[in-house]
PDB file as gemmi writes it, atoms N, CA and C in Angstrom:
CRYST1    1.000    1.000    1.000  90.00  90.00  90.00 P 1                      
ATOM      1  N   UNK A   1      30.374 127.659  85.673  1.00  0.00           N  
ATOM      2  CA  UNK A   1      31.699 127.718  85.050  1.00  0.00           C  
ATOM      3  C   UNK A   1      31.760 128.897  84.083  1.00  0.00           C  
ATOM      4  N   UNK A   2      32.913 129.498  84.016  1.00  0.00           N  
ATOM      5  CA  UNK A   2      33.104 130.568  83.040  1.00  0.00           C  
ATOM      6  C   UNK A   2      33.345 129.966  81.660  1.00  0.00           C  
ATOM      7  N   UNK A   3      33.184 130.785  80.650  1.00  0.00           N  
ATOM      8  CA  UNK A   3      33.432 130.316  79.287  1.00  0.00           C  
ATOM      9  C   UNK A   3      34.894 129.893  79.120  1.00  0.00           C  
ATOM     10  N   UNK A   4      35.788 130.556  79.820  1.00  0.00           N  
ATOM     11  CA  UNK A   4      37.203 130.192  79.746  1.00  0.00           C  
ATOM     12  C   UNK A   4      37.450 128.825  80.377  1.00  0.00           C  
ATOM     13  N   UNK A   5      36.780 128.541  81.492  1.00  0.00           N  
ATOM     14  CA  UNK A   5      36.916 127.222  82.122  1.00  0.00           C  
ATOM     15  C   UNK A   5      36.338 126.124  81.234  1.00  0.00           C  
ATOM     16  N   UNK A   6      35.211 126.389  80.607  1.00  0.00           N  
ATOM     17  CA  UNK A   6      34.621 125.429  79.677  1.00  0.00           C  
ATOM     18  C   UNK A   6      35.574 125.161  78.516  1.00  0.00           C  
ATOM     19  N   UNK A   7      36.162 126.210  77.995  1.00  0.00           N  
ATOM     20  CA  UNK A   7      37.109 126.068  76.886  1.00  0.00           C  
ATOM     21  C   UNK A   7      38.307 125.232  77.303  1.00  0.00           C  
ATOM     22  N   UNK A   8      38.784 125.422  78.518  1.00  0.00           N  
ATOM     23  CA  UNK A   8      39.913 124.638  79.027  1.00  0.00           C  
ATOM     24  C   UNK A   8      39.536 123.163  79.158  1.00  0.00           C  
ATOM     25  N   UNK A   9      38.353 122.863  79.651  1.00  0.00           N  
ATOM     26  CA  UNK A   9      37.895 121.475  79.755  1.00  0.00           C  
ATOM     27  C   UNK A   9      37.837 120.847  78.365  1.00  0.00           C  
ATOM     28  N   UNK A  10      37.340 121.596  77.396  1.00  0.00           N  
ATOM     29  CA  UNK A  10      37.272 121.106  76.015  1.00  0.00           C  
ATOM     30  C   UNK A  10      38.672 120.813  75.490  1.00  0.00           C  
ATOM     31  N   UNK A  11      39.580 121.754  75.682  1.00  0.00           N  
ATOM     32  CA  UNK A  11      40.962 121.565  75.224  1.00  0.00           C  
ATOM     33  C   UNK A  11      41.561 120.300  75.842  1.00  0.00           C  
ATOM     34  N   UNK A  12      41.398 120.140  77.139  1.00  0.00           N  
ATOM     35  CA  UNK A  12      41.966 118.979  77.832  1.00  0.00           C  
ATOM     36  C   UNK A  12      41.338 117.673  77.351  1.00  0.00           C  
ATOM     37  N   UNK A  13      40.035 117.693  77.075  1.00  0.00           N  
ATOM     38  CA  UNK A  13      39.359 116.492  76.583  1.00  0.00           C  
ATOM     39  C   UNK A  13      39.869 116.102  75.200  1.00  0.00           C  
ATOM     40  N   UNK A  14      40.125 117.082  74.369  1.00  0.00           N  
ATOM     41  CA  UNK A  14      40.678 116.816  73.034  1.00  0.00           C  
ATOM     42  C   UNK A  14      42.098 116.288  73.162  1.00  0.00           C  
ATOM     43  N   UNK A  15      42.888 116.944  73.988  1.00  0.00           N  
ATOM     44  CA  UNK A  15      44.280 116.542  74.189  1.00  0.00           C  
ATOM     45  C   UNK A  15      44.370 115.130  74.766  1.00  0.00           C  
ATOM     46  N   UNK A  16      43.449 114.788  75.646  1.00  0.00           N  
ATOM     47  CA  UNK A  16      43.419 113.469  76.267  1.00  0.00           C  
ATOM     48  C   UNK A  16      43.242 112.354  75.234  1.00  0.00           C  
ATOM     49  N   UNK A  17      42.544 112.644  74.153  1.00  0.00           N  
ATOM     50  CA  UNK A  17      42.326 111.663  73.088  1.00  0.00           C  
ATOM     51  C   UNK A  17      43.273 111.883  71.907  1.00  0.00           C  
ATOM     52  N   UNK A  18      44.373 112.583  72.178  1.00  0.00           N  
ATOM     53  CA  UNK A  18      45.459 112.798  71.223  1.00  0.00           C  
ATOM     54  C   UNK A  18      45.038 113.574  69.985  1.00  0.00           C  
ATOM     55  N   UNK A  19      44.108 114.509  70.168  1.00  0.00           N  
ATOM     56  CA  UNK A  19      43.778 115.428  69.083  1.00  0.00           C  
ATOM     57  C   UNK A  19      45.014 116.228  68.713  1.00  0.00           C  
ATOM     58  N   UNK A  20      45.129 116.555  67.454  1.00  0.00           N  
ATOM     59  CA  UNK A  20      46.320 117.237  66.962  1.00  0.00           C  
ATOM     60  C   UNK A  20      46.003 118.679  66.583  1.00  0.00           C  
ATOM     61  N   UNK A  21      47.025 119.510  66.599  1.00  0.00           N  
ATOM     62  CA  UNK A  21      46.938 120.888  66.118  1.00  0.00           C  
ATOM     63  C   UNK A  21      45.711 121.600  66.702  1.00  0.00           C  
ATOM     64  N   UNK A  22      45.602 121.595  68.015  1.00  0.00           N  
ATOM     65  CA  UNK A  22      44.452 122.211  68.687  1.00  0.00           C  
ATOM     66  C   UNK A  22      44.623 123.731  68.675  1.00  0.00           C  
ATOM     67  N   UNK A  23      43.633 124.410  68.122  1.00  0.00           N  
ATOM     68  CA  UNK A  23      43.648 125.871  68.067  1.00  0.00           C  
ATOM     69  C   UNK A  23      42.451 126.421  68.817  1.00  0.00           C  
ATOM     70  N   UNK A  24      42.686 127.487  69.546  1.00  0.00           N  
ATOM     71  CA  UNK A  24      41.604 128.221  70.201  1.00  0.00           C  
ATOM     72  C   UNK A  24      41.609 129.617  69.592  1.00  0.00           C  
ATOM     73  N   UNK A  25      40.472 129.984  69.032  1.00  0.00           N  
ATOM     74  CA  UNK A  25      40.359 131.284  68.371  1.00  0.00           C  
ATOM     75  C   UNK A  25      39.291 132.096  69.090  1.00  0.00           C  
ATOM     76  N   UNK A  26      39.615 133.327  69.420  1.00  0.00           N  
ATOM     77  CA  UNK A  26      38.675 134.213  70.103  1.00  0.00           C  
ATOM     78  C   UNK A  26      37.772 134.875  69.061  1.00  0.00           C  
ATOM     79  N   UNK A  27      36.739 134.165  68.666  1.00  0.00           N  
ATOM     80  CA  UNK A  27      35.796 134.649  67.663  1.00  0.00           C  
ATOM     81  C   UNK A  27      35.018 135.852  68.179  1.00  0.00           C  
ATOM     82  N   UNK A  28      34.828 135.918  69.477  1.00  0.00           N  
ATOM     83  CA  UNK A  28      34.087 137.022  70.079  1.00  0.00           C  
ATOM     84  C   UNK A  28      34.671 138.386  69.791  1.00  0.00           C  
ATOM     85  N   UNK A  29      35.938 138.436  69.424  1.00  0.00           N  
ATOM     86  CA  UNK A  29      36.572 139.714  69.101  1.00  0.00           C  
ATOM     87  C   UNK A  29      36.121 140.257  67.749  1.00  0.00           C  
ATOM     88  N   UNK A  30      35.582 139.372  66.867  1.00  0.00           N  
ATOM     89  CA  UNK A  30      35.213 139.806  65.516  1.00  0.00           C  
ATOM     90  C   UNK A  30      33.779 139.442  65.126  1.00  0.00           C  
ATOM     91  N   UNK A  31      33.068 138.707  65.980  1.00  0.00           N  
ATOM     92  CA  UNK A  31      31.727 138.245  65.646  1.00  0.00           C  
ATOM     93  C   UNK A  31      30.918 138.023  66.916  1.00  0.00           C  
ATOM     94  N   UNK A  32      29.616 138.091  66.778  1.00  0.00           N  
ATOM     95  CA  UNK A  32      28.747 137.794  67.916  1.00  0.00           C  
ATOM     96  C   UNK A  32      28.286 136.340  67.898  1.00  0.00           C  
ATOM     97  N   UNK A  33      28.825 135.541  66.991  1.00  0.00           N  
ATOM     98  CA  UNK A  33      28.460 134.131  66.855  1.00  0.00           C  
ATOM     99  C   UNK A  33      28.688 133.352  68.149  1.00  0.00           C  
ATOM    100  N   UNK A  34      29.868 133.518  68.726  1.00  0.00           N  
ATOM    101  CA  UNK A  34      30.219 132.876  69.998  1.00  0.00           C  
ATOM    102  C   UNK A  34      31.494 133.533  70.505  1.00  0.00           C  
ATOM    103  N   UNK A  35      32.003 133.062  71.632  1.00  0.00           N  
ATOM    104  CA  UNK A  35      33.246 133.612  72.162  1.00  0.00           C  
ATOM    105  C   UNK A  35      34.475 132.911  71.587  1.00  0.00           C  
ATOM    106  N   UNK A  36      34.432 131.571  71.556  1.00  0.00           N  
ATOM    107  CA  UNK A  36      35.611 130.819  71.123  1.00  0.00           C  
ATOM    108  C   UNK A  36      35.247 129.712  70.147  1.00  0.00           C  
ATOM    109  N   UNK A  37      36.144 129.489  69.204  1.00  0.00           N  
ATOM    110  CA  UNK A  37      36.177 128.270  68.404  1.00  0.00           C  
ATOM    111  C   UNK A  37      37.328 127.442  68.940  1.00  0.00           C  
ATOM    112  N   UNK A  38      37.105 126.167  69.155  1.00  0.00           N  
ATOM    113  CA  UNK A  38      38.183 125.231  69.448  1.00  0.00           C  
ATOM    114  C   UNK A  38      38.208 124.284  68.258  1.00  0.00           C  
ATOM    115  N   UNK A  39      39.351 124.231  67.581  1.00  0.00           N  
ATOM    116  CA  UNK A  39      39.485 123.449  66.351  1.00  0.00           C  
ATOM    117  C   UNK A  39      40.593 122.430  66.555  1.00  0.00           C  
ATOM    118  N   UNK A  40      40.325 121.189  66.144  1.00  0.00           N  
ATOM    119  CA  UNK A  40      41.326 120.135  66.303  1.00  0.00           C  
ATOM    120  C   UNK A  40      41.251 119.175  65.119  1.00  0.00           C  
ATOM    121  N   UNK A  41      42.350 118.461  64.933  1.00  0.00           N  
ATOM    122  CA  UNK A  41      42.451 117.456  63.879  1.00  0.00           C  
ATOM    123  C   UNK A  41      42.568 116.080  64.506  1.00  0.00           C  
ATOM    124  N   UNK A  42      41.900 115.117  63.863  1.00  0.00           N  
ATOM    125  CA  UNK A  42      42.004 113.712  64.249  1.00  0.00           C  
ATOM    126  C   UNK A  42      42.566 112.938  63.062  1.00  0.00           C  
ATOM    127  N   UNK A  43      43.256 111.857  63.359  1.00  0.00           N  
ATOM    128  CA  UNK A  43      43.928 111.110  62.286  1.00  0.00           C  
ATOM    129  C   UNK A  43      43.025 110.087  61.604  1.00  0.00           C  
ATOM    130  N   UNK A  44      41.828 109.854  62.146  1.00  0.00           N  
ATOM    131  CA  UNK A  44      40.914 108.882  61.535  1.00  0.00           C  
ATOM    132  C   UNK A  44      39.480 109.235  61.916  1.00  0.00           C  
ATOM    133  N   UNK A  45      38.530 108.616  61.226  1.00  0.00           N  
ATOM    134  CA  UNK A  45      37.127 108.841  61.560  1.00  0.00           C  
ATOM    135  C   UNK A  45      36.813 108.344  62.968  1.00  0.00           C  
ATOM    136  N   UNK A  46      37.395 107.235  63.349  1.00  0.00           N  
ATOM    137  CA  UNK A  46      37.181 106.718  64.709  1.00  0.00           C  
ATOM    138  C   UNK A  46      37.677 107.712  65.753  1.00  0.00           C  
ATOM    139  N   UNK A  47      38.814 108.334  65.459  1.00  0.00           N  
ATOM    140  CA  UNK A  47      39.347 109.292  66.419  1.00  0.00           C  
ATOM    141  C   UNK A  47      38.487 110.562  66.467  1.00  0.00           C  
ATOM    142  N   UNK A  48      37.932 110.986  65.319  1.00  0.00           N  
ATOM    143  CA  UNK A  48      37.019 112.131  65.319  1.00  0.00           C  
ATOM    144  C   UNK A  48      35.891 111.868  66.315  1.00  0.00           C  
ATOM    145  N   UNK A  49      35.285 110.694  66.212  1.00  0.00           N  
ATOM    146  CA  UNK A  49      34.182 110.328  67.105  1.00  0.00           C  
ATOM    147  C   UNK A  49      34.651 110.208  68.555  1.00  0.00           C  
ATOM    148  N   UNK A  50      35.800 109.592  68.768  1.00  0.00           N  
ATOM    149  CA  UNK A  50      36.309 109.414  70.131  1.00  0.00           C  
ATOM    150  C   UNK A  50      36.563 110.763  70.804  1.00  0.00           C  
ATOM    151  N   UNK A  51      37.118 111.700  70.070  1.00  0.00           N  
ATOM    152  CA  UNK A  51      37.378 113.029  70.625  1.00  0.00           C  
ATOM    153  C   UNK A  51      36.061 113.720  70.959  1.00  0.00           C  
ATOM    154  N   UNK A  52      35.119 113.695  70.015  1.00  0.00           N  
ATOM    155  CA  UNK A  52      33.824 114.339  70.247  1.00  0.00           C  
ATOM    156  C   UNK A  52      33.121 113.720  71.454  1.00  0.00           C  
ATOM    157  N   UNK A  53      33.144 112.396  71.536  1.00  0.00           N  
ATOM    158  CA  UNK A  53      32.527 111.721  72.678  1.00  0.00           C  
ATOM    159  C   UNK A  53      33.189 112.135  73.991  1.00  0.00           C  
ATOM    160  N   UNK A  54      34.512 112.254  73.987  1.00  0.00           N  
ATOM    161  CA  UNK A  54      35.217 112.625  75.213  1.00  0.00           C  
ATOM    162  C   UNK A  54      34.894 114.062  75.632  1.00  0.00           C  
ATOM    163  N   UNK A  55      34.794 114.964  74.665  1.00  0.00           N  
ATOM    164  CA  UNK A  55      34.407 116.341  74.987  1.00  0.00           C  
ATOM    165  C   UNK A  55      33.033 116.342  75.649  1.00  0.00           C  
ATOM    166  N   UNK A  56      32.092 115.625  75.043  1.00  0.00           N  
ATOM    167  CA  UNK A  56      30.747 115.552  75.626  1.00  0.00           C  
ATOM    168  C   UNK A  56      30.764 114.947  77.024  1.00  0.00           C  
ATOM    169  N   UNK A  57      31.489 113.844  77.181  1.00  0.00           N  
ATOM    170  CA  UNK A  57      31.556 113.166  78.480  1.00  0.00           C  
ATOM    171  C   UNK A  57      32.124 114.089  79.561  1.00  0.00           C  
ATOM    172  N   UNK A  58      33.193 114.802  79.236  1.00  0.00           N  
ATOM    173  CA  UNK A  58      33.835 115.667  80.232  1.00  0.00           C  
ATOM    174  C   UNK A  58      32.927 116.834  80.629  1.00  0.00           C  
ATOM    175  N   UNK A  59      32.241 117.429  79.657  1.00  0.00           N  
ATOM    176  CA  UNK A  59      31.372 118.553  79.989  1.00  0.00           C  
ATOM    177  C   UNK A  59      30.089 118.096  80.686  1.00  0.00           C  
ATOM    178  N   UNK A  60      29.655 116.888  80.398  1.00  0.00           N  
ATOM    179  CA  UNK A  60      28.477 116.339  81.084  1.00  0.00           C  
ATOM    180  C   UNK A  60      28.734 116.233  82.583  1.00  0.00           C  
ATOM    181  N   UNK A  61      29.978 116.015  82.968  1.00  0.00           N  
ATOM    182  CA  UNK A  61      30.325 115.967  84.394  1.00  0.00           C  
ATOM    183  C   UNK A  61      29.982 117.272  85.104  1.00  0.00           C  
ATOM    184  N   UNK A  62      29.931 118.369  84.332  1.00  0.00           N  
ATOM    185  CA  UNK A  62      29.594 119.685  84.888  1.00  0.00           C  
ATOM    186  C   UNK A  62      28.157 120.084  84.521  1.00  0.00           C  
ATOM    187  N   UNK A  63      27.370 119.101  84.091  1.00  0.00           N  
ATOM    188  CA  UNK A  63      25.983 119.339  83.665  1.00  0.00           C  
ATOM    189  C   UNK A  63      25.891 120.313  82.496  1.00  0.00           C  
ATOM    190  N   UNK A  64      26.870 120.257  81.611  1.00  0.00           N  
ATOM    191  CA  UNK A  64      26.875 121.091  80.417  1.00  0.00           C  
ATOM    192  C   UNK A  64      26.673 120.179  79.214  1.00  0.00           C  
ATOM    193  N   UNK A  65      25.577 120.423  78.506  1.00  0.00           N  
ATOM    194  CA  UNK A  65      25.231 119.620  77.332  1.00  0.00           C  
ATOM    195  C   UNK A  65      25.307 120.496  76.089  1.00  0.00           C  
ATOM    196  N   UNK A  66      25.648 119.909  74.955  1.00  0.00           N  
ATOM    197  CA  UNK A  66      25.696 120.717  73.730  1.00  0.00           C  
ATOM    198  C   UNK A  66      24.301 121.174  73.325  1.00  0.00           C  
ATOM    199  N   UNK A  67      24.240 122.386  72.777  1.00  0.00           N  
ATOM    200  CA  UNK A  67      22.974 122.889  72.246  1.00  0.00           C  
ATOM    201  C   UNK A  67      22.660 122.201  70.921  1.00  0.00           C  
ATOM    202  N   UNK A  68      23.707 121.799  70.255  1.00  0.00           N  
ATOM    203  CA  UNK A  68      23.547 121.119  68.983  1.00  0.00           C  
ATOM    204  C   UNK A  68      24.812 120.375  68.640  1.00  0.00           C  
ATOM    205  N   UNK A  69      24.657 119.379  67.764  1.00  0.00           N  
ATOM    206  CA  UNK A  69      25.830 118.659  67.279  1.00  0.00           C  
ATOM    207  C   UNK A  69      25.547 118.173  65.872  1.00  0.00           C  
ATOM    208  N   UNK A  70      26.568 118.240  65.070  1.00  0.00           N  
ATOM    209  CA  UNK A  70      26.460 117.870  63.659  1.00  0.00           C  
ATOM    210  C   UNK A  70      27.661 117.013  63.272  1.00  0.00           C  
ATOM    211  N   UNK A  71      27.454 116.153  62.306  1.00  0.00           N  
ATOM    212  CA  UNK A  71      28.564 115.421  61.717  1.00  0.00           C  
ATOM    213  C   UNK A  71      28.867 114.064  62.302  1.00  0.00           C  
ATOM    214  N   UNK A  72      28.101 113.625  63.278  1.00  0.00           N  
ATOM    215  CA  UNK A  72      28.384 112.319  63.884  1.00  0.00           C  
ATOM    216  C   UNK A  72      28.244 111.184  62.871  1.00  0.00           C  
ATOM    217  N   UNK A  73      27.343 111.340  61.908  1.00  0.00           N  
ATOM    218  CA  UNK A  73      27.154 110.275  60.915  1.00  0.00           C  
ATOM    219  C   UNK A  73      28.365 110.113  60.007  1.00  0.00           C  
ATOM    220  N   UNK A  74      28.909 111.229  59.519  1.00  0.00           N  
ATOM    221  CA  UNK A  74      30.044 111.151  58.588  1.00  0.00           C  
ATOM    222  C   UNK A  74      31.378 110.982  59.311  1.00  0.00           C  
ATOM    223  N   UNK A  75      31.478 111.535  60.509  1.00  0.00           N  
ATOM    224  CA  UNK A  75      32.698 111.470  61.321  1.00  0.00           C  
ATOM    225  C   UNK A  75      33.933 112.024  60.609  1.00  0.00           C  
ATOM    226  N   UNK A  76      33.739 113.005  59.731  1.00  0.00           N  
ATOM    227  CA  UNK A  76      34.877 113.684  59.115  1.00  0.00           C  
ATOM    228  C   UNK A  76      34.990 115.123  59.612  1.00  0.00           C  
ATOM    229  N   UNK A  77      33.872 115.656  60.127  1.00  0.00           N  
ATOM    230  CA  UNK A  77      33.859 116.975  60.745  1.00  0.00           C  
ATOM    231  C   UNK A  77      32.705 116.976  61.728  1.00  0.00           C  
ATOM    232  N   UNK A  78      33.009 116.941  63.003  1.00  0.00           N  
ATOM    233  CA  UNK A  78      31.976 116.995  64.030  1.00  0.00           C  
ATOM    234  C   UNK A  78      31.996 118.398  64.628  1.00  0.00           C  
ATOM    235  N   UNK A  79      30.821 118.981  64.716  1.00  0.00           N  
ATOM    236  CA  UNK A  79      30.643 120.285  65.332  1.00  0.00           C  
ATOM    237  C   UNK A  79      29.814 120.100  66.595  1.00  0.00           C  
ATOM    238  N   UNK A  80      30.348 120.582  67.711  1.00  0.00           N  
ATOM    239  CA  UNK A  80      29.619 120.596  68.977  1.00  0.00           C  
ATOM    240  C   UNK A  80      29.400 122.051  69.362  1.00  0.00           C  
ATOM    241  N   UNK A  81      28.146 122.434  69.522  1.00  0.00           N  
ATOM    242  CA  UNK A  81      27.793 123.818  69.832  1.00  0.00           C  
ATOM    243  C   UNK A  81      27.456 123.928  71.316  1.00  0.00           C  
ATOM    244  N   UNK A  82      28.321 124.596  72.048  1.00  0.00           N  
ATOM    245  CA  UNK A  82      28.092 124.834  73.471  1.00  0.00           C  
ATOM    246  C   UNK A  82      27.724 126.294  73.736  1.00  0.00           C  
ATOM    247  N   UNK A  83      27.124 126.937  72.755  1.00  0.00           N  
ATOM    248  CA  UNK A  83      26.700 128.323  72.925  1.00  0.00           C  
ATOM    249  C   UNK A  83      27.858 129.286  72.779  1.00  0.00           C  
ATOM    250  N   UNK A  84      28.578 129.514  73.851  1.00  0.00           N  
ATOM    251  CA  UNK A  84      29.705 130.444  73.819  1.00  0.00           C  
ATOM    252  C   UNK A  84      30.969 129.825  73.232  1.00  0.00           C  
ATOM    253  N   UNK A  85      30.973 128.507  73.109  1.00  0.00           N  
ATOM    254  CA  UNK A  85      32.142 127.801  72.560  1.00  0.00           C  
ATOM    255  C   UNK A  85      31.647 126.795  71.519  1.00  0.00           C  
ATOM    256  N   UNK A  86      32.258 126.857  70.353  1.00  0.00           N  
ATOM    257  CA  UNK A  86      31.963 125.876  69.316  1.00  0.00           C  
ATOM    258  C   UNK A  86      33.207 125.030  69.082  1.00  0.00           C  
ATOM    259  N   UNK A  87      33.000 123.721  69.058  1.00  0.00           N  
ATOM    260  CA  UNK A  87      34.096 122.775  68.912  1.00  0.00           C  
ATOM    261  C   UNK A  87      34.014 122.160  67.520  1.00  0.00           C  
ATOM    262  N   UNK A  88      35.117 122.250  66.783  1.00  0.00           N  
ATOM    263  CA  UNK A  88      35.208 121.673  65.443  1.00  0.00           C  
ATOM    264  C   UNK A  88      36.289 120.600  65.468  1.00  0.00           C  
ATOM    265  N   UNK A  89      35.896 119.371  65.176  1.00  0.00           N  
ATOM    266  CA  UNK A  89      36.854 118.269  65.132  1.00  0.00           C  
ATOM    267  C   UNK A  89      36.842 117.718  63.711  1.00  0.00           C  
ATOM    268  N   UNK A  90      37.976 117.841  63.046  1.00  0.00           N  
ATOM    269  CA  UNK A  90      38.099 117.476  61.640  1.00  0.00           C  
ATOM    270  C   UNK A  90      39.019 116.283  61.451  1.00  0.00           C  
ATOM    271  N   UNK A  91      38.796 115.547  60.360  1.00  0.00           N  
ATOM    272  CA  UNK A  91      39.870 114.688  59.883  1.00  0.00           C  
ATOM    273  C   UNK A  91      40.844 115.607  59.141  1.00  0.00           C  
ATOM    274  N   UNK A  92      42.024 115.106  58.812  1.00  0.00           N  
ATOM    275  CA  UNK A  92      43.077 115.955  58.244  1.00  0.00           C  
ATOM    276  C   UNK A  92      42.654 116.622  56.938  1.00  0.00           C  
ATOM    277  N   UNK A  93      42.041 115.857  56.049  1.00  0.00           N  
ATOM    278  CA  UNK A  93      41.659 116.372  54.731  1.00  0.00           C  
ATOM    279  C   UNK A  93      40.658 117.523  54.836  1.00  0.00           C  
ATOM    280  N   UNK A  94      39.642 117.359  55.673  1.00  0.00           N  
ATOM    281  CA  UNK A  94      38.624 118.388  55.799  1.00  0.00           C  
ATOM    282  C   UNK A  94      39.120 119.616  56.554  1.00  0.00           C  
ATOM    283  N   UNK A  95      40.007 119.426  57.493  1.00  0.00           N  
ATOM    284  CA  UNK A  95      40.566 120.588  58.195  1.00  0.00           C  
ATOM    285  C   UNK A  95      41.312 121.478  57.208  1.00  0.00           C  
ATOM    286  N   UNK A  96      42.091 120.843  56.361  1.00  0.00           N  
ATOM    287  CA  UNK A  96      42.841 121.596  55.357  1.00  0.00           C  
ATOM    288  C   UNK A  96      41.900 122.248  54.347  1.00  0.00           C  
ATOM    289  N   UNK A  97      40.879 121.523  53.916  1.00  0.00           N  
ATOM    290  CA  UNK A  97      39.959 122.029  52.902  1.00  0.00           C  
ATOM    291  C   UNK A  97      39.163 123.240  53.411  1.00  0.00           C  
ATOM    292  N   UNK A  98      38.569 123.126  54.592  1.00  0.00           N  
ATOM    293  CA  UNK A  98      37.715 124.197  55.105  1.00  0.00           C  
ATOM    294  C   UNK A  98      38.511 125.350  55.724  1.00  0.00           C  
ATOM    295  N   UNK A  99      39.675 125.073  56.258  1.00  0.00           N  
ATOM    296  CA  UNK A  99      40.609 126.089  56.741  1.00  0.00           C  
ATOM    297  C   UNK A  99      39.915 127.221  57.513  1.00  0.00           C  
ATOM    298  N   UNK A 100      39.240 126.852  58.598  1.00  0.00           N  
ATOM    299  CA  UNK A 100      38.519 127.844  59.391  1.00  0.00           C  
ATOM    300  C   UNK A 100      39.432 128.942  59.927  1.00  0.00           C  
ATOM    301  N   UNK A 101      40.662 128.599  60.202  1.00  0.00           N  
ATOM    302  CA  UNK A 101      41.596 129.608  60.706  1.00  0.00           C  
ATOM    303  C   UNK A 101      41.780 130.739  59.689  1.00  0.00           C  
ATOM    304  N   UNK A 102      41.830 130.405  58.425  1.00  0.00           N  
ATOM    305  CA  UNK A 102      41.975 131.438  57.389  1.00  0.00           C  
ATOM    306  C   UNK A 102      40.684 132.240  57.262  1.00  0.00           C  
ATOM    307  N   UNK A 103      39.554 131.543  57.338  1.00  0.00           N  
ATOM    308  CA  UNK A 103      38.258 132.207  57.244  1.00  0.00           C  
ATOM    309  C   UNK A 103      38.083 133.236  58.361  1.00  0.00           C  
ATOM    310  N   UNK A 104      38.577 132.910  59.551  1.00  0.00           N  
ATOM    311  CA  UNK A 104      38.466 133.791  60.706  1.00  0.00           C  
ATOM    312  C   UNK A 104      39.821 134.406  61.056  1.00  0.00           C  
ATOM    313  N   UNK A 105      40.582 134.763  60.049  1.00  0.00           N  
ATOM    314  CA  UNK A 105      41.955 135.239  60.252  1.00  0.00           C  
ATOM    315  C   UNK A 105      42.056 136.523  61.076  1.00  0.00           C  
ATOM    316  N   UNK A 106      40.976 137.287  61.148  1.00  0.00           N  
ATOM    317  CA  UNK A 106      41.006 138.518  61.944  1.00  0.00           C  
ATOM    318  C   UNK A 106      40.809 138.269  63.435  1.00  0.00           C  
ATOM    319  N   UNK A 107      40.423 137.064  63.787  1.00  0.00           N  
ATOM    320  CA  UNK A 107      40.211 136.720  65.193  1.00  0.00           C  
ATOM    321  C   UNK A 107      41.542 136.259  65.810  1.00  0.00           C  
ATOM    322  N   UNK A 108      41.850 136.732  67.009  1.00  0.00           N  
ATOM    323  CA  UNK A 108      43.130 136.354  67.628  1.00  0.00           C  
ATOM    324  C   UNK A 108      43.116 134.922  68.176  1.00  0.00           C  
ATOM    325  N   UNK A 109      44.280 134.294  68.100  1.00  0.00           N  
ATOM    326  CA  UNK A 109      44.472 132.994  68.727  1.00  0.00           C  
ATOM    327  C   UNK A 109      44.662 133.174  70.213  1.00  0.00           C  
ATOM    328  N   UNK A 110      44.261 132.162  70.971  1.00  0.00           N  
ATOM    329  CA  UNK A 110      44.410 132.189  72.420  1.00  0.00           C  
ATOM    330  C   UNK A 110      45.291 131.016  72.823  1.00  0.00           C  
ATOM    331  N   UNK A 111      46.271 131.297  73.649  1.00  0.00           N  
ATOM    332  CA  UNK A 111      47.116 130.245  74.186  1.00  0.00           C  
ATOM    333  C   UNK A 111      46.382 129.619  75.373  1.00  0.00           C  
ATOM    334  N   UNK A 112      46.435 128.310  75.485  1.00  0.00           N  
ATOM    335  CA  UNK A 112      45.710 127.619  76.538  1.00  0.00           C  
ATOM    336  C   UNK A 112      46.098 128.123  77.936  1.00  0.00           C  
ATOM    337  N   UNK A 113      47.328 128.552  78.095  1.00  0.00           N  
ATOM    338  CA  UNK A 113      47.769 129.056  79.407  1.00  0.00           C  
ATOM    339  C   UNK A 113      47.088 130.370  79.788  1.00  0.00           C  
ATOM    340  N   UNK A 114      46.516 131.075  78.783  1.00  0.00           N  
ATOM    341  CA  UNK A 114      45.841 132.339  79.061  1.00  0.00           C  
ATOM    342  C   UNK A 114      44.469 132.126  79.670  1.00  0.00           C  
ATOM    343  N   UNK A 115      43.933 130.918  79.546  1.00  0.00           N  
ATOM    344  CA  UNK A 115      42.594 130.648  80.076  1.00  0.00           C  
ATOM    345  C   UNK A 115      42.709 130.208  81.535  1.00  0.00           C  
ATOM    346  N   UNK A 116      41.983 130.876  82.403  1.00  0.00           N  
ATOM    347  CA  UNK A 116      42.027 130.534  83.832  1.00  0.00           C  
ATOM    348  C   UNK A 116      40.723 129.928  84.271  1.00  0.00           C  
TER     349      UNK A 116                                                      
END                                                                             
């Protein structure tokens, strides 16, 4: 799978669990950290976990496992590292506080329709 296809699967998995304000940022344009950040908000700690679990489940179908994951214990910010794509799932308070979009403001946003 291409990185764009992986990103689309991630987006759909988040959307399937009613993740809110899903943003895809092309970090690769400004950093060598990865190609894309996918950032989403969940309305509760349970939903943070449900979204993260669904992302993992959907990518496992393609034999893609995260290289790392953080935040499952607190369930207020879960990070799933898929190498070229990093997934950030926040509760509302932490998304606003950390404001990754502002931190990476030089990186362009990607519309989901642009990913093939």
